[in-house]
BASE-850210 format. One record per atom (N, C-alpha, C): atom name; residue number from 1; x, z, y. Coordinates in steps of 0.02 Angstrom, whole numbers. Example, Ala and Ser with C-alpha at 12.3 -4.5 7.8 and 13.67 -1.06 7.14 Angstrom:
+----+-----+--------+--------+--------+
:  a :   k :   east :     up :  north :
+----+-----+--------+--------+--------+
:  N :   1 :    660 :    390 :   -284 :
: CA :   1 :    615 :    390 :   -225 :
:  C :   1 :    660 :    390 :   -165 :
:  N :   2 :    642 :    354 :   -112 :
: CA :   2 :    684 :    357 :    -53 :
:  C :   2 :    645 :    394 :      2 :
+----+-----+--------+--------+--------+
***
This chain:
+----+-----+--------+--------+--------+
:  a :   k :   east :     up :  north :
+----+-----+--------+--------+--------+
:  N :   1 :     41 :      0 :    -59 :
: CA :   1 :      0 :      0 :      0 :
:  C :   1 :     44 :      0 :     63 :
:  N :   2 :     95 :     42 :     63 :
: CA :   2 :    138 :     45 :    122 :
:  C :   2 :    174 :    -21 :    134 :
:  N :   3 :    192 :    -56 :     80 :
: CA :   3 :    223 :   -121 :     86 :
:  C :   3 :    175 :   -170 :    120 :
:  N :   4 :    111 :   -167 :    100 :
: CA :   4 :     62 :   -211 :    130 :
:  C :   4 :     51 :   -196 :    204 :
:  N :   5 :     64 :   -134 :    225 :
: CA :   5 :     59 :   -118 :    296 :
:  C :   5 :    119 :   -143 :    334 :
:  N :   6 :    170 :   -167 :    299 :
: CA :   6 :    229 :   -194 :    332 :
:  C :   6 :    285 :   -144 :    341 :
:  N :   7 :    280 :    -85 :    309 :
: CA :   7 :    333 :    -36 :    314 :
:  C :   7 :    394 :    -60 :    275 :
:  N :   8 :    454 :    -48 :    302 :
: CA :   8 :    515 :    -66 :    267 :
:  C :   8 :    535 :     -7 :    221 :
:  N :   9 :    588 :    -18 :    181 :
: CA :   9 :    609 :     33 :    133 :
:  C :   9 :    627 :    100 :    165 :
:  N :  10 :    658 :     97 :    225 :
: CA :  10 :    677 :    159 :    259 :
:  C :  10 :    615 :    199 :    279 :
:  N :  11 :    564 :    166 :    306 :
: CA :  11 :    503 :    201 :    327 :
:  C :  11 :    465 :    229 :    266 :
:  N :  12 :    466 :    191 :    211 :
: CA :  12 :    432 :    214 :    150 :
:  C :  12 :    466 :    276 :    124 :
:  N :  13 :    533 :    278 :    127 :
: CA :  13 :    569 :    337 :    104 :
:  C :  13 :    553 :    398 :    148 :
:  N :  14 :    547 :    388 :    213 :
: CA :  14 :    529 :    443 :    258 :
:  C :  14 :    460 :    470 :    242 :
:  N :  15 :    413 :    427 :    225 :
: CA :  15 :    345 :    448 :    210 :
:  C :  15 :    340 :    480 :    141 :
:  N :  16 :    368 :    446 :     91 :
: CA :  16 :    358 :    467 :     21 :
:  C :  16 :    412 :    515 :     -3 :
:  N :  17 :    471 :    514 :     28 :
: CA :  17 :    526 :    555 :      4 :
:  C :  17 :    560 :    525 :    -56 :
:  N :  18 :    543 :    464 :    -75 :
: CA :  18 :    572 :    431 :   -133 :
:  C :  18 :    607 :    367 :   -113 :
:  N :  19 :    652 :    344 :   -156 :
: CA :  19 :    687 :    282 :   -145 :
:  C :  19 :    647 :    222 :   -171 :
:  N :  20 :    586 :    216 :   -148 :
: CA :  20 :    544 :    159 :   -169 :
:  C :  20 :    562 :     99 :   -127 :
:  N :  21 :    548 :     40 :   -153 :
: CA :  21 :    561 :    -21 :   -115 :
:  C :  21 :    504 :    -71 :   -127 :
:  N :  22 :    498 :   -117 :    -80 :
: CA :  22 :    447 :   -169 :    -84 :
:  C :  22 :    477 :   -231 :   -115 :
:  N :  23 :    439 :   -264 :   -157 :
: CA :  23 :    460 :   -328 :   -184 :
:  C :  23 :    451 :   -381 :   -130 :
:  N :  24 :    494 :   -430 :   -129 :
: CA :  24 :    489 :   -481 :    -78 :
:  C :  24 :    427 :   -525 :    -89 :
:  N :  25 :    408 :   -535 :   -150 :
: CA :  25 :    346 :   -571 :   -164 :
:  C :  25 :    297 :   -521 :   -195 :
:  N :  26 :    243 :   -511 :   -160 :
: CA :  26 :    195 :   -460 :   -181 :
:  C :  26 :    128 :   -492 :   -196 :
:  N :  27 :     99 :   -473 :   -252 :
: CA :  27 :     32 :   -497 :   -270 :
:  C :  27 :    -21 :   -445 :   -254 :
:  N :  28 :     -4 :   -397 :   -212 :
: CA :  28 :    -51 :   -345 :   -195 :
:  C :  28 :   -105 :   -372 :   -149 :
:  N :  29 :   -165 :   -343 :   -155 :
: CA :  29 :   -219 :   -361 :   -110 :
:  C :  29 :   -203 :   -337 :    -40 :
:  N :  30 :   -227 :   -374 :     10 :
: CA :  30 :   -218 :   -347 :     77 :
:  C :  30 :   -250 :   -278 :     81 :
:  N :  31 :   -218 :   -233 :    118 :
: CA :  31 :   -241 :   -164 :    122 :
:  C :  31 :   -313 :   -160 :    145 :
:  N :  32 :   -334 :   -204 :    189 :
: CA :  32 :   -402 :   -201 :    214 :
:  C :  32 :   -454 :   -214 :    159 :
:  N :  33 :   -434 :   -245 :    104 :
: CA :  33 :   -481 :   -259 :     50 :
:  C :  33 :   -485 :   -204 :     -2 :
:  N :  34 :   -442 :   -153 :      3 :
: CA :  34 :   -448 :    -96 :    -42 :
:  C :  34 :   -509 :    -56 :    -22 :
:  N :  35 :   -548 :    -32 :    -69 :
: CA :  35 :   -611 :      1 :    -54 :
:  C :  35 :   -600 :     74 :    -35 :
:  N :  36 :   -556 :     85 :     15 :
: CA :  36 :   -544 :    152 :     41 :
:  C :  36 :   -595 :    169 :     94 :
:  N :  37 :   -610 :    233 :    104 :
: CA :  37 :   -656 :    250 :    158 :
:  C :  37 :   -628 :    235 :    228 :
:  N :  38 :   -563 :    243 :    238 :
: CA :  38 :   -534 :    229 :    303 :
:  C :  38 :   -523 :    154 :    311 :
:  N :  39 :   -534 :    130 :    372 :
: CA :  39 :   -525 :     59 :    388 :
:  C :  39 :   -469 :     56 :    439 :
:  N :  40 :   -412 :     27 :    420 :
: CA :  40 :   -353 :     26 :    463 :
:  C :  40 :   -328 :    -46 :    470 :
:  N :  41 :   -316 :    -66 :    533 :
: CA :  41 :   -286 :   -132 :    545 :
:  C :  41 :   -230 :   -124 :    595 :
:  N :  42 :   -181 :   -168 :    590 :
: CA :  42 :   -126 :   -172 :    637 :
:  C :  42 :   -131 :   -239 :    671 :
:  N :  43 :   -133 :   -238 :    738 :
: CA :  43 :   -142 :   -300 :    776 :
:  C :  43 :    -87 :   -307 :    828 :
:  N :  44 :    -77 :   -368 :    849 :
: CA :  44 :    -28 :   -382 :    902 :
:  C :  44 :    -61 :   -374 :    970 :
:  N :  45 :    -24 :   -348 :   1019 :
: CA :  45 :    -53 :   -340 :   1085 :
:  C :  45 :    -68 :   -408 :   1116 :
:  N :  46 :   -122 :   -409 :   1155 :
: CA :  46 :   -141 :   -469 :   1194 :
:  C :  46 :   -168 :   -526 :   1152 :
:  N :  47 :   -171 :   -519 :   1085 :
: CA :  47 :   -196 :   -573 :   1043 :
:  C :  47 :   -265 :   -555 :   1015 :
:  N :  48 :   -312 :   -603 :   1018 :
: CA :  48 :   -378 :   -588 :    991 :
:  C :  48 :   -375 :   -578 :    915 :
:  N :  49 :   -419 :   -536 :    890 :
: CA :  49 :   -423 :   -525 :    818 :
:  C :  49 :   -496 :   -520 :    797 :
:  N :  50 :   -507 :   -537 :    734 :
: CA :  50 :   -574 :   -533 :    703 :
:  C :  50 :   -562 :   -517 :    630 :
:  N :  51 :   -568 :   -453 :    613 :
: CA :  51 :   -551 :   -429 :    546 :
:  C :  51 :   -614 :   -405 :    512 :
:  N :  52 :   -624 :   -426 :    449 :
: CA :  52 :   -682 :   -404 :    410 :
:  C :  52 :   -659 :   -359 :    353 :
:  N :  53 :   -693 :   -302 :    346 :
: CA :  53 :   -680 :   -254 :    294 :
:  C :  53 :   -739 :   -252 :    246 :
:  N :  54 :   -733 :   -281 :    186 :
: CA :  54 :   -788 :   -274 :    137 :
:  C :  54 :   -783 :   -206 :    103 :
:  N :  55 :   -839 :   -173 :     95 :
: CA :  55 :   -840 :   -108 :     63 :
:  C :  55 :   -901 :   -102 :     17 :
:  N :  56 :   -893 :    -61 :    -36 :
: CA :  56 :   -948 :    -46 :    -82 :
:  C :  56 :   -955 :     29 :    -86 :
:  N :  57 :  -1017 :     53 :    -83 :
: CA :  57 :  -1030 :    125 :    -86 :
:  C :  57 :  -1079 :    140 :   -143 :
:  N :  58 :  -1076 :    201 :   -168 :
: CA :  58 :  -1120 :    224 :   -221 :
:  C :  58 :  -1162 :    282 :   -194 :
:  N :  59 :  -1227 :    279 :   -205 :
: CA :  59 :  -1271 :    332 :   -183 :
:  C :  59 :  -1263 :    393 :   -228 :
:  N :  60 :  -1242 :    448 :   -198 :
: CA :  60 :  -1237 :    512 :   -234 :
:  C :  60 :  -1285 :    563 :   -203 :
:  N :  61 :  -1324 :    541 :   -155 :
: CA :  61 :  -1372 :    585 :   -121 :
:  C :  61 :  -1436 :    590 :   -161 :
:  N :  62 :  -1490 :    567 :   -131 :
: CA :  62 :  -1555 :    570 :   -164 :
:  C :  62 :  -1582 :    499 :   -175 :
:  N :  63 :  -1629 :    493 :   -222 :
: CA :  63 :  -1659 :    427 :   -233 :
:  C :  63 :  -1705 :    412 :   -174 :
:  N :  64 :  -1720 :    348 :   -165 :
: CA :  64 :  -1760 :    325 :   -109 :
:  C :  64 :  -1733 :    347 :    -41 :
:  N :  65 :  -1667 :    340 :    -33 :
: CA :  65 :  -1634 :    359 :     30 :
:  C :  65 :  -1615 :    297 :     69 :
:  N :  66 :  -1623 :    300 :    134 :
: CA :  66 :  -1602 :    247 :    179 :
:  C :  66 :  -1551 :    275 :    228 :
:  N :  67 :  -1492 :    243 :    230 :
: CA :  67 :  -1439 :    264 :    275 :
:  C :  67 :  -1431 :    213 :    331 :
:  N :  68 :  -1421 :    238 :    391 :
: CA :  68 :  -1410 :    196 :    450 :
:  C :  68 :  -1338 :    203 :    472 :
:  N :  69 :  -1307 :    147 :    490 :
: CA :  69 :  -1238 :    147 :    515 :
:  C :  69 :  -1237 :    165 :    589 :
:  N :  70 :  -1196 :    214 :    606 :
: CA :  70 :  -1186 :    234 :    675 :
:  C :  70 :  -1111 :    230 :    689 :
:  N :  71 :  -1092 :    192 :    741 :
: CA :  71 :  -1021 :    181 :    756 :
:  C :  71 :  -1005 :    208 :    826 :
:  N :  72 :   -951 :    247 :    830 :
: CA :  72 :   -926 :    269 :    894 :
:  C :  72 :   -893 :    210 :    928 :
:  N :  73 :   -912 :    193 :    989 :
: CA :  73 :   -883 :    134 :   1022 :
:  C :  73 :   -810 :    144 :   1042 :
:  N :  74 :   -774 :     88 :   1044 :
: CA :  74 :   -705 :     85 :   1069 :
:  C :  74 :   -704 :     33 :   1125 :
:  N :  75 :   -673 :     50 :   1181 :
: CA :  75 :   -671 :      1 :   1236 :
:  C :  75 :   -632 :    -61 :   1216 :
:  N :  76 :   -658 :   -118 :   1235 :
: CA :  76 :   -629 :   -185 :   1221 :
:  C :  76 :   -631 :   -205 :   1148 :
:  N :  77 :   -663 :   -165 :   1105 :
: CA :  77 :   -668 :   -182 :   1034 :
:  C :  77 :   -741 :   -178 :   1013 :
:  N :  78 :   -764 :   -230 :    980 :
: CA :  78 :   -833 :   -232 :    955 :
:  C :  78 :   -831 :   -220 :    880 :
:  N :  79 :   -873 :   -174 :    857 :
: CA :  79 :   -877 :   -158 :    786 :
:  C :  79 :   -948 :   -171 :    762 :
:  N :  80 :   -954 :   -215 :    713 :
: CA :  80 :  -1020 :   -235 :    687 :
:  C :  80 :  -1022 :   -217 :    613 :
:  N :  81 :  -1074 :   -182 :    592 :
: CA :  81 :  -1084 :   -165 :    521 :
:  C :  81 :  -1143 :   -205 :    495 :
:  N :  82 :  -1131 :   -244 :    443 :
: CA :  82 :  -1184 :   -286 :    413 :
:  C :  82 :  -1190 :   -274 :    339 :
:  N :  83 :  -1248 :   -256 :    314 :
: CA :  83 :  -1307 :   -237 :    352 :
:  C :  83 :  -1296 :   -168 :    383 :
:  N :  84 :  -1336 :   -151 :    435 :
: CA :  84 :  -1327 :    -87 :    467 :
:  C :  84 :  -1374 :    -33 :    438 :
:  N :  85 :  -1412 :    -51 :    387 :
: CA :  85 :  -1453 :     -3 :    349 :
:  C :  85 :  -1441 :    -16 :    274 :
:  N :  86 :  -1435 :     37 :    236 :
: CA :  86 :  -1430 :     31 :    164 :
:  C :  86 :  -1486 :     72 :    134 :
:  N :  87 :  -1530 :     40 :     94 :
: CA :  87 :  -1585 :     75 :     61 :
:  C :  87 :  -1573 :     79 :    -13 :
:  N :  88 :  -1569 :    140 :    -38 :
: CA :  88 :  -1556 :    152 :   -109 :
:  C :  88 :  -1621 :    174 :   -143 :
:  N :  89 :  -1632 :    148 :   -203 :
: CA :  89 :  -1690 :    167 :   -243 :
:  C :  89 :  -1673 :    222 :   -293 :
:  N :  90 :  -1609 :    227 :   -311 :
: CA :  90 :  -1591 :    276 :   -362 :
:  C :  90 :  -1521 :    304 :   -349 :
:  N :  91 :  -1507 :    361 :   -381 :
: CA :  91 :  -1441 :    391 :   -379 :
:  C :  91 :  -1394 :    348 :   -422 :
:  N :  92 :  -1332 :    341 :   -401 :
: CA :  92 :  -1279 :    300 :   -432 :
:  C :  92 :  -1288 :    225 :   -419 :
:  N :  93 :  -1338 :    205 :   -380 :
: CA :  93 :  -1345 :    135 :   -361 :
:  C :  93 :  -1289 :    117 :   -313 :
:  N :  94 :  -1261 :     57 :   -319 :
: CA :  94 :  -1208 :     34 :   -273 :
:  C :  94 :  -1235 :    -20 :   -227 :
:  N :  95 :  -1208 :    -21 :   -167 :
: CA :  95 :  -1223 :    -74 :   -120 :
:  C :  95 :  -1161 :    -90 :    -80 :
:  N :  96 :  -1159 :   -149 :    -52 :
: CA :  96 :  -1101 :   -172 :    -14 :
:  C :  96 :  -1119 :   -185 :     58 :
:  N :  97 :  -1069 :   -178 :    101 :
: CA :  97 :  -1076 :   -193 :    171 :
:  C :  97 :  -1010 :   -219 :    198 :
:  N :  98 :  -1010 :   -247 :    258 :
: CA :  98 :   -949 :   -273 :    289 :
:  C :  98 :   -945 :   -243 :    359 :
:  N :  99 :   -885 :   -218 :    376 :
: CA :  99 :   -872 :   -196 :    444 :
:  C :  99 :   -828 :   -249 :    477 :
:  N : 100 :   -852 :   -277 :    532 :
: CA : 100 :   -816 :   -329 :    568 :
:  C : 100 :   -789 :   -298 :    633 :
:  N : 101 :   -723 :   -300 :    642 :
: CA : 101 :   -691 :   -272 :    702 :
:  C : 101 :   -662 :   -330 :    742 :
:  N : 102 :   -687 :   -337 :    803 :
: CA : 102 :   -670 :   -395 :    845 :
:  C : 102 :   -645 :   -371 :    913 :
:  N : 103 :   -592 :   -402 :    938 :
: CA : 103 :   -570 :   -383 :   1004 :
:  C : 103 :   -503 :   -412 :   1024 :
:  N : 104 :   -478 :   -384 :   1077 :
: CA : 104 :   -413 :   -401 :   1104 :
:  C : 104 :   -390 :   -339 :   1142 :
:  N : 105 :   -331 :   -315 :   1129 :
: CA : 105 :   -308 :   -253 :   1160 :
:  C : 105 :   -245 :   -264 :   1201 :
:  N : 106 :   -237 :   -222 :   1251 :
: CA : 106 :   -179 :   -225 :   1294 :
:  C : 106 :   -119 :   -192 :   1260 :
:  N : 107 :    -60 :   -204 :   1284 :
: CA : 107 :      0 :   -177 :   1253 :
:  C : 107 :     16 :   -106 :   1276 :
:  N : 108 :    -23 :    -79 :   1324 :
: CA : 108 :     -6 :    -12 :   1350 :
:  C : 108 :    -36 :     44 :   1307 :
:  N : 109 :    -72 :     28 :   1254 :
: CA : 109 :    -98 :     80 :   1209 :
:  C : 109 :    -70 :     67 :   1139 :
:  N : 110 :    -66 :    121 :   1100 :
: CA : 110 :    -37 :    116 :   1033 :
:  C : 110 :    -90 :    116 :    979 :
:  N : 111 :   -140 :    160 :    986 :
: CA : 111 :   -190 :    168 :    934 :
:  C : 111 :   -259 :    177 :    965 :
:  N : 112 :   -308 :    146 :    933 :
: CA : 112 :   -378 :    156 :    950 :
:  C : 112 :   -411 :    184 :    887 :
:  N : 113 :   -460 :    228 :    896 :
: CA : 113 :   -495 :    253 :    837 :
:  C : 113 :   -569 :    258 :    850 :
:  N : 114 :   -607 :    251 :    797 :
: CA : 114 :   -679 :    255 :    799 :
:  C : 114 :   -702 :    289 :    735 :
:  N : 115 :   -766 :    301 :    731 :
: CA : 115 :   -794 :    332 :    672 :
:  C : 115 :   -858 :    295 :    652 :
:  N : 116 :   -862 :    276 :    589 :
: CA : 116 :   -922 :    248 :    560 :
:  C : 116 :   -956 :    303 :    521 :
:  N : 117 :  -1018 :    317 :    536 :
: CA : 117 :  -1056 :    369 :    501 :
:  C : 117 :  -1118 :    336 :    471 :
:  N : 118 :  -1126 :    344 :    406 :
: CA : 118 :  -1188 :    324 :    372 :
:  C : 118 :  -1231 :    387 :    367 :
:  N : 119 :  -1290 :    386 :    398 :
: CA : 119 :  -1332 :    446 :    399 :
:  C : 119 :  -1403 :    431 :    375 :
:  N : 120 :  -1430 :    476 :    335 :
: CA : 120 :  -1500 :    472 :    315 :
:  C : 120 :  -1541 :    526 :    351 :
:  N : 121 :  -1511 :    557 :    402 :
: CA : 121 :  -1543 :    610 :    438 :
:  C : 121 :  -1525 :    679 :    411 :
:  N : 122 :  -1504 :    682 :    349 :
: CA : 122 :  -1483 :    745 :    318 :
:  C : 122 :  -1409 :    742 :    298 :
:  N : 123 :  -1391 :    688 :    263 :
: CA : 123 :  -1323 :    678 :    239 :
:  C : 123 :  -1286 :    631 :    286 :
:  N : 124 :  -1222 :    645 :    297 :
: CA : 124 :  -1179 :    602 :    337 :
:  C : 124 :  -1117 :    585 :    298 :
:  N : 125 :  -1102 :    520 :    293 :
: CA : 125 :  -1042 :    496 :    259 :
:  C : 125 :   -999 :    463 :    312 :
:  N : 126 :   -937 :    487 :    321 :
: CA : 126 :   -895 :    465 :    377 :
:  C : 126 :   -835 :    425 :    353 :
:  N : 127 :   -819 :    373 :    393 :
: CA : 127 :   -759 :    333 :    383 :
:  C : 127 :   -724 :    323 :    449 :
:  N : 128 :   -659 :    333 :    451 :
: CA : 128 :   -620 :    320 :    511 :
:  C : 128 :   -606 :    246 :    518 :
:  N : 129 :   -607 :    222 :    579 :
: CA : 129 :   -588 :    153 :    594 :
:  C : 129 :   -529 :    159 :    642 :
:  N : 130 :   -471 :    133 :    622 :
: CA : 130 :   -410 :    140 :    662 :
:  C : 130 :   -381 :     71 :    676 :
:  N : 131 :   -368 :     57 :    739 :
: CA : 131 :   -336 :     -5 :    761 :
:  C : 131 :   -269 :     15 :    790 :
:  N : 132 :   -215 :     -5 :    757 :
: CA : 132 :   -147 :     12 :    779 :
:  C : 132 :   -115 :    -50 :    810 :
:  N : 133 :    -83 :    -41 :    866 :
: CA : 133 :    -51 :    -96 :    901 :
:  C : 133 :     23 :   -100 :    880 :
:  N : 134 :     46 :   -160 :    862 :
: CA : 134 :    116 :   -168 :    844 :
:  C : 134 :    158 :   -167 :    908 :
:  N : 135 :    220 :   -149 :    900 :
: CA : 135 :    264 :   -147 :    959 :
:  C : 135 :    304 :   -210 :    966 :
+----+-----+--------+--------+--------+
***
């Protein structure tokens, strides 16, 4: 995963404490396609971006539950969740959605963060959305 983020061997050693290395040819999926709760992208300053994060979730709440997507806004970045409602008929049912992050950021900031919350009014499921600017 760290290799896919573009970390070199020295940075990986600092993070992991191990002498791990990245292969020059990697068949790993792009990090954004891993079904992790956190959504992280690295973008270049001043360049427009349009990144889609496909995700799949499993209902562990109650049957006949409908969750609505609520996103904390980030200036200069548009975040769209499609669909923005997920209706589950049963426990352990899975559904998929896509988070689309669109924008262009200035070089004077390093990181932007937001929060995606799926809420049925009782239960809240949270995912961080992080946009990191390359130097």
